[in-house]
Residue frames relative to the residue before (quaternion, step in Angstrom):
aa qw qx qy qz dx dy dz
M 1.0000 0.0000 0.0000 0.0000 0.00 0.00 0.00
S 0.3183 -0.7464 0.5525 0.1906 3.61 -0.79 0.97
N 0.3722 -0.6590 0.6104 0.2336 3.46 -1.38 0.56
I 0.1133 -0.8453 0.5214 -0.0276 3.45 -0.45 1.30
A 0.1121 -0.7672 0.6279 0.0677 3.55 -1.13 0.88
I 0.1954 -0.7246 0.6491 0.1240 3.52 -1.10 0.77
Y 0.1069 -0.7920 0.5999 0.0379 3.53 -0.90 0.99
A 0.0572 0.7992 -0.5952 0.0603 3.64 -0.83 0.93
R 0.1279 0.7859 -0.6014 0.0650 3.58 -1.02 0.71
V 0.1290 -0.7099 0.6799 0.1310 3.54 -1.34 0.44
P 0.4085 -0.7492 0.4729 0.2194 3.59 -0.91 0.96
W 0.7230 0.3983 -0.2600 0.5010 3.62 1.18 0.04
A 0.3306 -0.6906 0.6056 0.2171 3.51 -1.28 0.50
S 0.2439 0.7400 -0.5841 0.2277 3.58 -0.57 1.27
P 0.6593 -0.4597 0.3691 0.4666 3.60 -1.21 0.05
D 0.7104 0.4639 -0.2844 0.4464 3.68 0.97 -0.67
A 0.4672 0.7211 -0.4354 0.2689 3.63 1.25 -0.26
I 0.6464 0.5183 -0.3249 0.4561 3.57 0.89 -0.95
H 0.6513 0.4987 -0.3249 0.4706 3.59 0.91 -0.88
A 0.6390 0.5199 -0.3336 0.4583 3.64 0.86 -0.84
L 0.6411 0.4996 -0.3393 0.4735 3.64 0.86 -0.79
Q 0.6499 0.5150 -0.3234 0.4559 3.63 0.86 -0.97
V 0.6188 0.5444 -0.3546 0.4415 3.65 0.89 -0.79
Q 0.6622 0.5128 -0.2973 0.4585 3.51 0.87 -1.08
V 0.6689 0.4896 -0.3061 0.4682 3.61 0.84 -0.96
N 0.6514 0.5239 -0.3277 0.4402 3.61 0.85 -0.88
V 0.6387 0.5279 -0.3221 0.4579 3.60 0.91 -0.93
C 0.6848 0.5034 -0.2663 0.4547 3.53 0.90 -1.06
Q 0.6543 0.5003 -0.3143 0.4720 3.56 0.99 -0.91
D 0.6286 0.5274 -0.3412 0.4587 3.65 1.01 -0.75
Y 0.6570 0.5174 -0.3058 0.4551 3.51 0.99 -0.87
C 0.6409 0.5209 -0.3107 0.4705 3.59 1.06 -0.77
R 0.6573 0.5006 -0.3255 0.4599 3.55 0.94 -0.76
D 0.6398 0.5321 -0.3054 0.4628 3.55 1.10 -0.84
Q 0.6568 0.4825 -0.2884 0.5027 3.55 1.21 -0.51
G 0.4957 -0.6605 0.4236 0.3723 3.63 1.18 -0.26
W 0.4786 0.6255 -0.4704 0.3979 3.57 1.24 0.39
A 0.3946 -0.7833 0.4385 0.1961 3.47 -0.42 1.42
S 0.8371 -0.0049 0.0302 0.5462 3.58 0.73 -0.74
A 0.0741 -0.7730 0.6292 0.0337 3.53 -1.22 0.61
K 0.3936 -0.6783 0.5565 0.2745 3.54 -1.15 0.65
V 0.2762 -0.7849 0.5400 0.1264 3.54 -0.88 0.93
Y 0.0844 -0.7752 0.6259 0.0160 3.56 -0.84 1.04
T 0.0394 0.7956 -0.6017 0.0590 3.60 -0.67 1.13
E 0.3967 -0.6883 0.5694 0.2112 3.47 -1.15 0.82
A 0.4749 -0.6290 0.5107 0.3435 3.60 -0.98 0.70
P 0.5706 -0.6354 0.4113 0.3187 3.60 -0.95 0.92
G 0.8016 0.2772 -0.2069 0.4876 3.53 -0.84 0.95
T 0.6934 0.4792 -0.2754 0.4624 3.61 1.21 -0.15
T 0.5848 0.6538 -0.3284 0.3501 3.59 1.21 0.14
S 0.3866 0.6970 -0.5315 0.2867 3.54 0.78 0.86
G 0.8814 0.0034 -0.0409 0.4705 3.54 -0.97 1.01
D 0.8436 -0.1587 0.1225 0.4981 3.53 -0.73 -1.02
N 0.4946 0.6736 -0.4110 0.3643 3.54 1.27 0.17
Q 0.4723 0.6873 -0.4185 0.3597 3.61 1.31 0.13
V 0.1580 -0.8610 0.4795 0.0615 3.49 0.62 1.28
E 0.6895 0.4684 -0.2901 0.4701 3.60 0.92 -0.95
L 0.6270 0.5220 -0.3501 0.4602 3.59 0.95 -0.65
Q 0.6253 0.5277 -0.3210 0.4769 3.57 1.07 -0.77
Q 0.6374 0.5246 -0.3123 0.4701 3.63 1.07 -0.71
I 0.6008 0.5407 -0.3373 0.4827 3.55 1.12 -0.81
L 0.6938 0.4841 -0.2947 0.4443 3.57 0.79 -1.03
T 0.6072 0.5207 -0.3429 0.4925 3.64 1.10 -0.72
D 0.6915 0.4653 -0.2981 0.4652 3.64 0.87 -0.92
V 0.5988 0.5369 -0.3640 0.4697 3.62 1.02 -0.58
Q 0.6763 0.5006 -0.2858 0.4587 3.54 0.83 -1.02
A 0.6830 0.4620 -0.2820 0.4905 3.63 1.06 -0.67
G 0.5234 -0.6543 0.4205 0.3480 3.61 1.22 -0.15
R 0.4859 0.6797 -0.4188 0.3557 3.58 1.28 0.34
I 0.7386 0.2347 -0.1736 0.6076 3.57 1.28 -0.23
D 0.2730 -0.7544 0.5900 0.0908 3.45 -1.16 1.09
V 0.7913 0.1463 -0.0145 0.5935 3.63 1.02 -0.85
V 0.0968 -0.7489 0.6515 0.0728 3.55 -1.03 0.87
V 0.1235 -0.8141 0.5666 0.0316 3.53 -0.76 1.10
V 0.0320 -0.7735 0.6327 -0.0166 3.61 -0.90 0.97
H 0.5576 -0.6066 0.4519 0.3420 3.51 -1.21 0.63
H 0.7640 -0.0104 0.0476 0.6433 3.67 0.88 -0.99
L 0.6164 -0.5774 0.3879 0.3690 3.52 -1.18 0.65
D 0.6461 0.5365 -0.3245 0.4352 3.61 1.06 -0.75
R 0.5276 0.6005 -0.4376 0.4118 3.65 1.16 0.04
L 0.5596 0.5467 -0.4157 0.4638 3.60 1.18 -0.21
A 0.7610 -0.2276 0.2031 0.5726 3.55 0.86 -0.91
R 0.4804 -0.6461 0.4961 0.3249 3.63 -1.15 0.32
D 0.6853 0.4983 -0.2742 0.4548 3.50 1.11 -0.69
F 0.4977 -0.7106 0.4148 0.2743 3.58 -0.64 1.09
V 0.6248 0.5356 -0.3306 0.4620 3.55 1.12 -0.74
H 0.6802 0.4973 -0.2860 0.4563 3.52 0.95 -0.87
V 0.6228 0.5202 -0.3334 0.4801 3.55 1.13 -0.70
T 0.6681 0.5072 -0.2979 0.4557 3.57 0.90 -0.91
E 0.6595 0.5124 -0.3015 0.4600 3.56 0.98 -0.84
T 0.6559 0.4862 -0.3027 0.4916 3.56 1.03 -0.83
Q 0.6408 0.4825 -0.3634 0.4738 3.64 0.85 -0.66
Q 0.6332 0.5315 -0.3363 0.4510 3.65 0.91 -0.78
Q 0.6678 0.5068 -0.3199 0.4416 3.62 0.96 -0.83
I 0.6132 0.5554 -0.3278 0.4561 3.51 1.11 -0.84
V 0.7280 0.4454 -0.2387 0.4634 3.52 0.65 -1.16
A 0.6402 0.5245 -0.3464 0.4417 3.70 0.88 -0.83
N 0.7153 0.4246 -0.2643 0.4881 3.59 1.13 -0.49
G 0.6372 -0.5911 0.3091 0.3859 3.58 1.25 0.41
A 0.5984 0.5578 -0.3801 0.4317 3.62 1.16 0.19
R 0.3902 -0.7063 0.5389 0.2418 3.57 -1.29 0.19
L 0.2412 -0.7311 0.6126 0.1788 3.53 -1.16 0.60
V 0.0929 -0.7982 0.5951 0.0139 3.56 -0.77 1.09
V 0.1570 -0.7734 0.6110 0.0616 3.48 -0.77 1.14
V 0.3551 -0.7731 0.4734 0.2284 3.63 -0.45 1.13
E 0.8188 0.0706 -0.0366 0.5685 3.58 0.86 -0.88
E 0.3341 -0.7363 0.5589 0.1842 3.54 -0.61 1.14
D 0.4488 -0.6841 0.4976 0.2882 3.60 -1.10 0.68
């Protein structure tokens, strides 16, 4: 059984932000169920707090991956990891280098 993490974020604070987060989580949870993955821990950033190094939940995922507590990280879209290409690439490399997989449910 794999240890699964779902990561969701929205970079803005607005009345729609909570709904947008929930949509991401729901899509990822549906994907996990379709894969036969019974449970996944959900990590979500608070709306409006996800600029640069302030992605506290993403940093926790990376810590958990490094410690071997997570085998698969699931995101709705790749740009949910970060908007900056370099940051996305570095995050992907950290996940893979520590023996985990990154799964993007919907490609842009």
